[in-house]
Chimera marker file (.cmm) of the C-alpha trace (Angstrom):
<marker_set name="trace">
<marker id="1" x="23.588" y="17.335" z="154.375" r="1" g="1" b="0" radius="0.5"/>
<marker id="2" x="26.768" y="18.479" z="156.167" r="1" g="1" b="0" radius="0.5"/>
<marker id="3" x="26.390" y="20.580" z="159.294" r="1" g="1" b="0" radius="0.5"/>
<marker id="4" x="27.863" y="24.040" z="159.190" r="1" g="1" b="0" radius="0.5"/>
<marker id="5" x="30.175" y="25.255" z="161.855" r="1" g="1" b="0" radius="0.5"/>
<marker id="6" x="29.321" y="28.604" z="163.323" r="1" g="1" b="0" radius="0.5"/>
<marker id="7" x="32.136" y="31.026" z="162.886" r="1" g="1" b="0" radius="0.5"/>
<marker id="8" x="32.900" y="34.087" z="164.902" r="1" g="1" b="0" radius="0.5"/>
<marker id="9" x="32.186" y="34.861" z="168.482" r="1" g="1" b="0" radius="0.5"/>
<marker id="10" x="28.883" y="34.686" z="170.216" r="1" g="1" b="0" radius="0.5"/>
<marker id="11" x="27.354" y="38.064" z="170.899" r="1" g="1" b="0" radius="0.5"/>
<marker id="12" x="28.033" y="39.121" z="174.430" r="1" g="1" b="0" radius="0.5"/>
<marker id="13" x="25.721" y="41.383" z="176.323" r="1" g="1" b="0" radius="0.5"/>
<marker id="14" x="27.352" y="44.485" z="177.671" r="1" g="1" b="0" radius="0.5"/>
<marker id="15" x="26.735" y="44.638" z="181.377" r="1" g="1" b="0" radius="0.5"/>
<marker id="16" x="27.221" y="47.616" z="183.567" r="1" g="1" b="0" radius="0.5"/>
<marker id="17" x="29.578" y="47.331" z="186.492" r="1" g="1" b="0" radius="0.5"/>
<marker id="18" x="27.798" y="46.557" z="189.740" r="1" g="1" b="0" radius="0.5"/>
<marker id="19" x="27.922" y="49.057" z="192.563" r="1" g="1" b="0" radius="0.5"/>
<marker id="20" x="29.332" y="47.817" z="195.893" r="1" g="1" b="0" radius="0.5"/>
<marker id="21" x="25.826" y="47.727" z="197.369" r="1" g="1" b="0" radius="0.5"/>
<marker id="22" x="24.682" y="45.378" z="194.605" r="1" g="1" b="0" radius="0.5"/>
<marker id="23" x="27.431" y="42.819" z="195.015" r="1" g="1" b="0" radius="0.5"/>
<marker id="24" x="26.585" y="39.586" z="196.744" r="1" g="1" b="0" radius="0.5"/>
<marker id="25" x="28.063" y="39.154" z="200.192" r="1" g="1" b="0" radius="0.5"/>
<marker id="26" x="30.627" y="36.363" z="200.263" r="1" g="1" b="0" radius="0.5"/>
<marker id="27" x="29.917" y="34.025" z="203.151" r="1" g="1" b="0" radius="0.5"/>
<marker id="28" x="32.994" y="31.988" z="203.949" r="1" g="1" b="0" radius="0.5"/>
<marker id="29" x="32.286" y="28.273" z="203.988" r="1" g="1" b="0" radius="0.5"/>
<marker id="30" x="28.697" y="28.614" z="202.712" r="1" g="1" b="0" radius="0.5"/>
<marker id="31" x="27.922" y="27.957" z="199.072" r="1" g="1" b="0" radius="0.5"/>
<marker id="32" x="24.835" y="29.344" z="197.348" r="1" g="1" b="0" radius="0.5"/>
<marker id="33" x="22.403" y="26.657" z="196.251" r="1" g="1" b="0" radius="0.5"/>
<marker id="34" x="19.304" y="26.953" z="194.143" r="1" g="1" b="0" radius="0.5"/>
<marker id="35" x="16.193" y="26.336" z="196.193" r="1" g="1" b="0" radius="0.5"/>
<marker id="36" x="17.972" y="26.933" z="199.501" r="1" g="1" b="0" radius="0.5"/>
<marker id="37" x="17.456" y="30.149" z="201.472" r="1" g="1" b="0" radius="0.5"/>
<marker id="38" x="20.564" y="32.226" z="202.086" r="1" g="1" b="0" radius="0.5"/>
<marker id="39" x="19.152" y="34.599" z="204.650" r="1" g="1" b="0" radius="0.5"/>
<marker id="40" x="15.944" y="34.936" z="206.655" r="1" g="1" b="0" radius="0.5"/>
<marker id="41" x="15.473" y="31.119" z="206.510" r="1" g="1" b="0" radius="0.5"/>
<marker id="42" x="12.884" y="31.236" z="203.746" r="1" g="1" b="0" radius="0.5"/>
<marker id="43" x="12.982" y="31.308" z="199.970" r="1" g="1" b="0" radius="0.5"/>
<marker id="44" x="12.296" y="34.556" z="198.174" r="1" g="1" b="0" radius="0.5"/>
<marker id="45" x="9.602" y="34.930" z="195.545" r="1" g="1" b="0" radius="0.5"/>
<marker id="46" x="9.860" y="37.132" z="192.495" r="1" g="1" b="0" radius="0.5"/>
<marker id="47" x="7.621" y="40.205" z="192.675" r="1" g="1" b="0" radius="0.5"/>
<marker id="48" x="7.158" y="42.965" z="190.154" r="1" g="1" b="0" radius="0.5"/>
<marker id="49" x="6.683" y="46.548" z="191.291" r="1" g="1" b="0" radius="0.5"/>
<marker id="50" x="5.652" y="49.466" z="189.080" r="1" g="1" b="0" radius="0.5"/>
<marker id="51" x="7.197" y="52.795" z="190.068" r="1" g="1" b="0" radius="0.5"/>
<marker id="52" x="7.444" y="56.258" z="188.588" r="1" g="1" b="0" radius="0.5"/>
<marker id="53" x="10.934" y="57.386" z="187.599" r="1" g="1" b="0" radius="0.5"/>
<marker id="54" x="10.935" y="59.737" z="190.609" r="1" g="1" b="0" radius="0.5"/>
<marker id="55" x="10.065" y="56.930" z="193.037" r="1" g="1" b="0" radius="0.5"/>
<marker id="56" x="12.670" y="54.647" z="191.465" r="1" g="1" b="0" radius="0.5"/>
<marker id="57" x="15.330" y="57.354" z="191.818" r="1" g="1" b="0" radius="0.5"/>
<marker id="58" x="14.328" y="57.795" z="195.477" r="1" g="1" b="0" radius="0.5"/>
<marker id="59" x="14.523" y="54.044" z="196.076" r="1" g="1" b="0" radius="0.5"/>
<marker id="60" x="17.956" y="53.959" z="194.442" r="1" g="1" b="0" radius="0.5"/>
<marker id="61" x="19.149" y="56.837" z="196.612" r="1" g="1" b="0" radius="0.5"/>
<marker id="62" x="17.931" y="55.155" z="199.809" r="1" g="1" b="0" radius="0.5"/>
<marker id="63" x="19.553" y="51.872" z="198.833" r="1" g="1" b="0" radius="0.5"/>
<marker id="64" x="22.842" y="53.707" z="198.177" r="1" g="1" b="0" radius="0.5"/>
<marker id="65" x="22.656" y="55.388" z="201.594" r="1" g="1" b="0" radius="0.5"/>
<marker id="66" x="22.161" y="52.049" z="203.344" r="1" g="1" b="0" radius="0.5"/>
<marker id="67" x="24.661" y="50.308" z="201.006" r="1" g="1" b="0" radius="0.5"/>
<marker id="68" x="22.174" y="47.533" z="200.184" r="1" g="1" b="0" radius="0.5"/>
<marker id="69" x="20.319" y="46.501" z="197.029" r="1" g="1" b="0" radius="0.5"/>
<marker id="70" x="16.819" y="47.736" z="196.195" r="1" g="1" b="0" radius="0.5"/>
<marker id="71" x="15.511" y="44.242" z="196.843" r="1" g="1" b="0" radius="0.5"/>
<marker id="72" x="17.141" y="44.078" z="200.273" r="1" g="1" b="0" radius="0.5"/>
<marker id="73" x="15.824" y="47.574" z="201.125" r="1" g="1" b="0" radius="0.5"/>
<marker id="74" x="12.258" y="46.470" z="200.354" r="1" g="1" b="0" radius="0.5"/>
<marker id="75" x="12.832" y="43.192" z="202.253" r="1" g="1" b="0" radius="0.5"/>
<marker id="76" x="13.937" y="45.072" z="205.374" r="1" g="1" b="0" radius="0.5"/>
<marker id="77" x="11.021" y="47.519" z="205.177" r="1" g="1" b="0" radius="0.5"/>
<marker id="78" x="8.572" y="44.628" z="204.750" r="1" g="1" b="0" radius="0.5"/>
<marker id="79" x="10.056" y="42.742" z="207.712" r="1" g="1" b="0" radius="0.5"/>
<marker id="80" x="10.025" y="45.853" z="209.918" r="1" g="1" b="0" radius="0.5"/>
<marker id="81" x="13.814" y="45.937" z="210.221" r="1" g="1" b="0" radius="0.5"/>
<marker id="82" x="13.765" y="49.426" z="208.677" r="1" g="1" b="0" radius="0.5"/>
<marker id="83" x="10.819" y="51.468" z="209.800" r="1" g="1" b="0" radius="0.5"/>
<marker id="84" x="9.186" y="54.450" z="208.181" r="1" g="1" b="0" radius="0.5"/>
<marker id="85" x="8.875" y="57.470" z="210.450" r="1" g="1" b="0" radius="0.5"/>
<marker id="86" x="5.540" y="58.873" z="211.635" r="1" g="1" b="0" radius="0.5"/>
<marker id="87" x="6.201" y="62.047" z="209.642" r="1" g="1" b="0" radius="0.5"/>
<marker id="88" x="6.253" y="59.945" z="206.478" r="1" g="1" b="0" radius="0.5"/>
<marker id="89" x="2.935" y="58.334" z="207.386" r="1" g="1" b="0" radius="0.5"/>
<marker id="90" x="1.281" y="61.755" z="207.831" r="1" g="1" b="0" radius="0.5"/>
<marker id="91" x="1.982" y="62.567" z="204.193" r="1" g="1" b="0" radius="0.5"/>
<marker id="92" x="-0.343" y="59.730" z="203.083" r="1" g="1" b="0" radius="0.5"/>
<marker id="93" x="-3.292" y="60.643" z="205.314" r="1" g="1" b="0" radius="0.5"/>
<link id1="1" id2="2" r="1" g="1" b="0" radius="0.2"/>
<link id1="2" id2="3" r="1" g="1" b="0" radius="0.2"/>
<link id1="3" id2="4" r="1" g="1" b="0" radius="0.2"/>
<link id1="4" id2="5" r="1" g="1" b="0" radius="0.2"/>
<link id1="5" id2="6" r="1" g="1" b="0" radius="0.2"/>
<link id1="6" id2="7" r="1" g="1" b="0" radius="0.2"/>
<link id1="7" id2="8" r="1" g="1" b="0" radius="0.2"/>
<link id1="8" id2="9" r="1" g="1" b="0" radius="0.2"/>
<link id1="9" id2="10" r="1" g="1" b="0" radius="0.2"/>
<link id1="10" id2="11" r="1" g="1" b="0" radius="0.2"/>
<link id1="11" id2="12" r="1" g="1" b="0" radius="0.2"/>
<link id1="12" id2="13" r="1" g="1" b="0" radius="0.2"/>
<link id1="13" id2="14" r="1" g="1" b="0" radius="0.2"/>
<link id1="14" id2="15" r="1" g="1" b="0" radius="0.2"/>
<link id1="15" id2="16" r="1" g="1" b="0" radius="0.2"/>
<link id1="16" id2="17" r="1" g="1" b="0" radius="0.2"/>
<link id1="17" id2="18" r="1" g="1" b="0" radius="0.2"/>
<link id1="18" id2="19" r="1" g="1" b="0" radius="0.2"/>
<link id1="19" id2="20" r="1" g="1" b="0" radius="0.2"/>
<link id1="20" id2="21" r="1" g="1" b="0" radius="0.2"/>
<link id1="21" id2="22" r="1" g="1" b="0" radius="0.2"/>
<link id1="22" id2="23" r="1" g="1" b="0" radius="0.2"/>
<link id1="23" id2="24" r="1" g="1" b="0" radius="0.2"/>
<link id1="24" id2="25" r="1" g="1" b="0" radius="0.2"/>
<link id1="25" id2="26" r="1" g="1" b="0" radius="0.2"/>
<link id1="26" id2="27" r="1" g="1" b="0" radius="0.2"/>
<link id1="27" id2="28" r="1" g="1" b="0" radius="0.2"/>
<link id1="28" id2="29" r="1" g="1" b="0" radius="0.2"/>
<link id1="29" id2="30" r="1" g="1" b="0" radius="0.2"/>
<link id1="30" id2="31" r="1" g="1" b="0" radius="0.2"/>
<link id1="31" id2="32" r="1" g="1" b="0" radius="0.2"/>
<link id1="32" id2="33" r="1" g="1" b="0" radius="0.2"/>
<link id1="33" id2="34" r="1" g="1" b="0" radius="0.2"/>
<link id1="34" id2="35" r="1" g="1" b="0" radius="0.2"/>
<link id1="35" id2="36" r="1" g="1" b="0" radius="0.2"/>
<link id1="36" id2="37" r="1" g="1" b="0" radius="0.2"/>
<link id1="37" id2="38" r="1" g="1" b="0" radius="0.2"/>
<link id1="38" id2="39" r="1" g="1" b="0" radius="0.2"/>
<link id1="39" id2="40" r="1" g="1" b="0" radius="0.2"/>
<link id1="40" id2="41" r="1" g="1" b="0" radius="0.2"/>
<link id1="41" id2="42" r="1" g="1" b="0" radius="0.2"/>
<link id1="42" id2="43" r="1" g="1" b="0" radius="0.2"/>
<link id1="43" id2="44" r="1" g="1" b="0" radius="0.2"/>
<link id1="44" id2="45" r="1" g="1" b="0" radius="0.2"/>
<link id1="45" id2="46" r="1" g="1" b="0" radius="0.2"/>
<link id1="46" id2="47" r="1" g="1" b="0" radius="0.2"/>
<link id1="47" id2="48" r="1" g="1" b="0" radius="0.2"/>
<link id1="48" id2="49" r="1" g="1" b="0" radius="0.2"/>
<link id1="49" id2="50" r="1" g="1" b="0" radius="0.2"/>
<link id1="50" id2="51" r="1" g="1" b="0" radius="0.2"/>
<link id1="51" id2="52" r="1" g="1" b="0" radius="0.2"/>
<link id1="52" id2="53" r="1" g="1" b="0" radius="0.2"/>
<link id1="53" id2="54" r="1" g="1" b="0" radius="0.2"/>
<link id1="54" id2="55" r="1" g="1" b="0" radius="0.2"/>
<link id1="55" id2="56" r="1" g="1" b="0" radius="0.2"/>
<link id1="56" id2="57" r="1" g="1" b="0" radius="0.2"/>
<link id1="57" id2="58" r="1" g="1" b="0" radius="0.2"/>
<link id1="58" id2="59" r="1" g="1" b="0" radius="0.2"/>
<link id1="59" id2="60" r="1" g="1" b="0" radius="0.2"/>
<link id1="60" id2="61" r="1" g="1" b="0" radius="0.2"/>
<link id1="61" id2="62" r="1" g="1" b="0" radius="0.2"/>
<link id1="62" id2="63" r="1" g="1" b="0" radius="0.2"/>
<link id1="63" id2="64" r="1" g="1" b="0" radius="0.2"/>
<link id1="64" id2="65" r="1" g="1" b="0" radius="0.2"/>
<link id1="65" id2="66" r="1" g="1" b="0" radius="0.2"/>
<link id1="66" id2="67" r="1" g="1" b="0" radius="0.2"/>
<link id1="67" id2="68" r="1" g="1" b="0" radius="0.2"/>
<link id1="68" id2="69" r="1" g="1" b="0" radius="0.2"/>
<link id1="69" id2="70" r="1" g="1" b="0" radius="0.2"/>
<link id1="70" id2="71" r="1" g="1" b="0" radius="0.2"/>
<link id1="71" id2="72" r="1" g="1" b="0" radius="0.2"/>
<link id1="72" id2="73" r="1" g="1" b="0" radius="0.2"/>
<link id1="73" id2="74" r="1" g="1" b="0" radius="0.2"/>
<link id1="74" id2="75" r="1" g="1" b="0" radius="0.2"/>
<link id1="75" id2="76" r="1" g="1" b="0" radius="0.2"/>
<link id1="76" id2="77" r="1" g="1" b="0" radius="0.2"/>
<link id1="77" id2="78" r="1" g="1" b="0" radius="0.2"/>
<link id1="78" id2="79" r="1" g="1" b="0" radius="0.2"/>
<link id1="79" id2="80" r="1" g="1" b="0" radius="0.2"/>
<link id1="80" id2="81" r="1" g="1" b="0" radius="0.2"/>
<link id1="81" id2="82" r="1" g="1" b="0" radius="0.2"/>
<link id1="82" id2="83" r="1" g="1" b="0" radius="0.2"/>
<link id1="83" id2="84" r="1" g="1" b="0" radius="0.2"/>
<link id1="84" id2="85" r="1" g="1" b="0" radius="0.2"/>
<link id1="85" id2="86" r="1" g="1" b="0" radius="0.2"/>
<link id1="86" id2="87" r="1" g="1" b="0" radius="0.2"/>
<link id1="87" id2="88" r="1" g="1" b="0" radius="0.2"/>
<link id1="88" id2="89" r="1" g="1" b="0" radius="0.2"/>
<link id1="89" id2="90" r="1" g="1" b="0" radius="0.2"/>
<link id1="90" id2="91" r="1" g="1" b="0" radius="0.2"/>
<link id1="91" id2="92" r="1" g="1" b="0" radius="0.2"/>
<link id1="92" id2="93" r="1" g="1" b="0" radius="0.2"/>
</marker_set>
């Protein structure tokens, strides 16, 4: 039975253009490698977070203000590099 050749182009996914804050920082002389940490000297783990649309919009706005990705914003908050103010903490009490 002869094999058929696929004709036509493969379907390409339409991707949105990345914002400047989402683009990876180019580090001269250092190549990205799978399984090797790029920053903070430890590998990152995938985590899923469920947010309301309002919270997601707020997270997006904060990440735009700091010109970093959502992931990096959460990383910096978790590491204590960016700190939440005391006024923010009062809202949760």
